[in-house]
C-alpha positions in Angstrom: 116.3 97.9 58.6 113.1 96.9 60.4 110.0 96.5 58.3 107.8 99.6 57.9 104.5 97.7 58.1 103.5 95.0 60.6 100.8 92.4 60.3 98.1 92.1 62.9 99.8 88.9 64.0 103.0 91.0 64.7 100.9 93.5 66.7 99.3 90.8 68.8 102.7 89.4 69.6 104.3 92.8 70.4 101.3 93.9 72.6 100.7 90.4 74.0 97.0 90.6 73.1 94.6 88.3 71.2 93.8 88.6 67.5 90.2 89.8 68.2 91.6 92.5 70.5 94.0 93.7 67.7 91.2 93.7 65.2 89.0 95.7 67.6 91.8 98.3 68.0 92.1 98.7 64.3 88.4 98.7 63.5 87.7 101.3 66.2 90.4 103.6 64.8 92.3 103.5 68.1 95.2 101.9 66.2 95.5 103.4 62.7 96.0 100.8 60.0 95.5 100.3 56.3 94.0 97.5 54.2 96.1 96.1 51.5 95.1 94.0 48.5 91.8 92.5 47.3 91.3 90.5 50.5 91.7 93.6 52.7 94.6 92.4 54.8 95.4 94.8 57.6 98.8 96.4 58.0 100.0 98.7 60.8 102.8 101.1 60.3 105.5 100.4 62.9 105.6 104.2 63.8 101.8 104.2 64.4 102.2 101.2 66.8 104.9 103.1 68.7 102.7 106.2 68.8 99.8 104.1 70.1 102.1 102.6 72.8 103.3 106.0 73.9 99.7 107.2 74.1 98.7 104.3 76.3 101.7 105.1 78.6 100.5 108.7 78.9 96.9 107.5 79.6 98.2 105.1 82.3 100.2 107.9 83.9 97.3 110.2 83.9 95.0 107.5 85.4 97.6 106.8 88.1 97.7 110.5 89.0 93.9 110.6 89.4 93.9 107.4 91.4 96.8 108.6 93.7 95.4 109.5 97.1 95.7 113.1 98.1 97.2 113.7 101.5 95.7 117.0 102.6 95.5 116.1 106.3 97.8 117.7 108.8 100.8 115.7 109.7 100.4 113.6 112.9 104.1 112.7 113.2 105.8 109.6 112.0 103.4 107.1 113.7 106.3 105.6 115.7 105.6 104.7 119.3 108.1 107.2 120.7 106.2 110.1 118.9 103.0 109.2 120.7 
């Protein structure tokens, strides 16, 4: 059975990001995490990381939709020489 909680080192490896980037995600609340023990070591629940990843996919899809050029111009044929 996979572990329920991941270290920030695990998160950096899974997302291929730096440690400061992982800390920033946690501190901003963008990636929910909890602090454990007296030294406040961060742990991210595996399901929360998966939810974060899915949310990033959704945002990327939405951004791609906005960035996709809209072709509202009338069709001018295929652009082949024989159509000209």
